[in-house]
N, C-alpha and C positions, 0 to 999 in steps of 0.2 A: 322267396318263401311264401309271401302272401298269396301270390298267384297259384302256387302249388298246394296251398292248404285252404285258406279261407274261401278262395274263389271256387275250389273244388267242392268243399263241404256245402257251400251255399247253393251251388247248382243242384247237387244231389238231394239236399233237404227240400229244395223246391220240387224236385221230382217226387220225393216221398209225399209231399203235400198233395200232389196230383193223384198219387196212388190212393191216399186216404179218401179223396173226393170220389174216386171211382168205387172204392170199397163201400162207402156209405150209400152211394146210389144203388149198388148191387144189392145190399141188404134191404133197402126200401123196395126195389123192384121185385125181389124174390120173397118178401115177407119174412126175412131172417131178422131175428133180434140182434141188434148191434153187439150186445154182450157176447153172443156166440162167436163172433169174429174177433172181438177185442181180447177175449180170453183163450183163443185157440192156440194150441202148441203143436208143432210138427211131430213131437215125440214127448212122452211124459217127463223126461228129464231135461227138456229144453224150456226156455222162458217163453211166456205167452206173447202174442202180437203186441199188446200195449207196451210191454217191457222192451221189445225189440225197437220200437219207435223211440221210447225214452232214451235208450242207450245210444241209438244213432245220433240223437240230439246232443247227448252228453259228450260223446267222443269228439264231435265236431267243436262244440263250444269250449270244452276244456283244452283242446289242442290249440285253438285260436288264442286263448288267454295265455297259455304257457309259452307259446312261441312269441307272443308279444311282450313277454317278461312279467306277466301278471299271475297272481294266484287265482285259479278259476273260482267263479261263484257257483254255488250249488243250485240245482233246480229240484224242488220236491217232487217226488213221484206220486202224484195224486190224481192223475188223469184216468177217467173212467168212460169217456165218450170220444167219438170222432172229433167233435168240436173242441174238446179240451186238448186232444192231441194236436190238432191244427194250431191251437194257441201255443203249445209247447214248441212246435216247429218254428212258429213266428218269433217266439221269444229267443230261441237259440240263434236264429238268423239275425235278429236285431242286436243281440249281444255281440256276435262276431263282427257285425258292421260298425260297432262302437269303437273298434280299435283302428287307429290310423295306419295306413299301409306302411309308413316309414318305420313303425315299431317293429317290423319284421326284417329290416335290414340287418344282416349278419346273424339272423336267428339260426341258420344251419350250423353254426359253430358254438352257439350257446349250450351250456350244460343244462339239461332238463332232468329234474328229479321227480320220480313218481313212486308211489307205494304199490308194490306188487306182492300180494299174499303176506302183507305185514312188513316187508323189507323194502328199504330204499333201493331203487334202481336208477342209476345215473347214465344218461346217454346224451350224445349231441342232438341238437335240434333236428339235424338231417336224419339220424337214425330213429329218433322219436317219431318223426312224421312217417318215414318210409317203412319202418320195421314194426312199429307198435300202433300208432294212432290210425293211420289209413286202413291197415288190415282189419283192425277192430271195427272201425266205422262201416266198412264194406260188408263185413260178416253180418252185422246186425241189420243193415239195410237190406241185404240179400235175403236174409231169413224172413224179414217182414214181407218182402216181395213174394217169397215162396209160400208163405202162409196164405196170402191172398190168392195166388194162382191155384193152390191146392183146394181152396174153397170156392173155386169157380169164377172168381172175379176176372172179367175179360180185360186183361192187361198183357202187354208184351214188352219186348226189349226197348222199344221206343219210349214207353212210359217209364221204364227203369232209368233210362239215360237222361230223360228230361229234355227241355227245349233250349 
């Protein structure tokens, strides 16, 4: 379960960090105020770029904690710059790395309880990872990527996939 969760989240958060680096360079090169990119939404009822990054970090870090049998710690949503978002990604990656791999042994069968729209939802670790957490993570990661592409940042699939 560690390999299917933490290793995956870490790889793609690393890729997200690379996307932020390219986005910041794009803003500098084109004379775009960073706030324009950070607050951009694909559609008025969607969350802005900064929130997409925050949620990508949250879904990864919270899943890592829950699958390790811990109550997730919260990260305040205070980022307003590319540098602060980079720090958020680094904090999420560091938090995930703090859990020993052995803590994930048998996690696929553990019951995980989360609140969804005010109600408790209980599922196995396997279902939590595959049906809830990974899809949420990829949704917000992909939306962040799409916001950057829409705004002319020269990134491609290789940037999304990471190294």
